[in-house]
N, C-alpha and C positions, 0 to 999 in steps of 0.2 A: 272283328279281329281283336284278339287279346293283346293288351299292352304290357302284361306281366312277363318277366323272364322265366322261361321254362327250359327243361332239358329236351333237346331234339336229337334224334338220330337221323343222319343224312346217309342215304344209300346212293352211291354213284357208280353206274355201270359204264366201263370205259374199254377202249382198245388198250393194249398193254404197250405203252410207248415211253421211252426214256424222257425224263424231264417233266412229265405230267404231274408227279407228286409236288415238285417245286412250284409249278404254276397254280395248282389247286391250293396249296398252303399259303401262297402269296395273296390269294383272294381274301383269306381270313386275316393275314398279317396287315394288309393295307387298311382294314377296318378295325384293327386293334381287338380282334376277337380271338380268345384263347381256345384252342382245340383241347377238349378234356380227354379225348380218347381217339385213336386212329388205328384202323386195321385195314390191311389190303390183302386180298386173297383172290384165288380163282372164284368164279361164280358158277351158277348152275348151267351157264351157257359156254360151250367150248370156245376158247380164244377170247373170252370177255372177262376182265377183272372187275372186282367189286371193292370199292372203298367204303368203309363204314366209319363215319365221323360223328363224334358226339360233341355238341356245343350247348352252352347255356346262353339263351338270347330270347328276344321277343319273336313272335310269329311273323311280324312284318319284316324284320331283319332277315330271318331265316329264308323267307320267300325270295327276297332280293338276292341272297347268297346263292340259292338254287339257280336263279336266272343267270348269274355270273358264271357259275360252274358249267352250266349247259352251253355257254358260248365257247368253251374250249373245244377245239375241233375233234379231239379223240373221245370226248364224252358222248355216250349214246343217250343216256337218260339219267336224271338225278331225281330222287324222291326225298321227302321229308316225313318223318314219323314222330309221333308223340310216344311216350313210354307205354301208354295204354294200348297202342296199336301194334306192338312188337313183343316177341319173346326174345330175351337177351341174356347173355352170360359173359363172364370173364374167366380167365384161368390164371392162377398164380402158382409159383413154385417157391418153396422155402427150403433152404439148406441149413441144417442144424447139426450140432455135435452128436455123434452116435451114442456116446455115454449117457446122454439125457434120455434117450429112448429106453434104455435098460434100467436106469437108476431112478428116473422120475415117473412115478405112477401117474401123476397128473398129466404128463405129456400124452400118455396112452389114452387117457380119458378125453383130452382135448381133440386128439385125432379122431376118435370114435364119434364124439358128439358133433364135430364139425363136418362129418361125412367127407373128410379128405382122405387121400390114399397115399401110401408110401410107394414111391417110384423106384427108389434104390436105397440100399443100405450097405455101407462098408465099415471098416474099423474107425475111420475118422469122422464120417458124417452120414446122415440120411437125408433124403429129399422127399418132401411132401408136395403133393399136387392138390389144389382145391379149385373146383369150378363152381361158379355161382354168381350171385349178385355182388356188386361192389361192397355193400355193407357187410355181407357175410365174410368176404375176404379181409376187410378191414378189422372185423371182430377177431378173426383167427390171427391176424398180424399182431393185434394188441395182446392177445393171450400168449402167443409164442415169444413176443418181445421180452417178457419177464424172464425167460430162460436163455435168451440170446439167440439171435438169428445171424448166421454167418453170411448168407446171401438171400436176397428177395428179388423177385421180378414178377410183373403182372402184365398180362396181355391187354390189348385194347378190347373194346366191346365187340362181340359178334352178335348178330341179330337176324332174325327172320320175321316177316310180317305175319300177323294173324290172318289178314285178308289176302286173297290172291293178287299178285302183281301182274300188270299187263305187259311187262318187259319181254317175256318169252314169246308171246304172240306177236309183239311188235318186231322182234328180231327174225321170226320166221318169215314175216312179210318183207323184211329188209333184205334177207338172203334170197 
């Protein structure tokens, strides 16, 4: 087992119950572990939610956390993945003054080079959307900051595994 701190993505398949987010986050809080990213959505299985949690810790600690998470009654199964085992993205939105879009040629170049897309434009502002890795979003943020960002928001990580997961077969047997 590795003793070094690495970034891990934890996938937790759960029933959709009130209060579960608090109990899962308390598992991390009690151990003074910062959650770097958190996303909760529907999963590929009807009626089952998926938490995608990113943490920086040792492999030994992440395995213990998985065990604690799986003790929650509504948790069906929890998995831990290294960054090499998954395909992942984040999405960010930037709100910027519209005049910059028309007056600053450099803004148009930044939009083109970053592969971001304009979601909406009106007289006061335009909104850019960028999906990609965290470092791509951070780079775009730095570049746009020079012109002034009115609002910025970024989603948590979303991820799928490169390898097949046995959760679907497990749930077919469960039902």
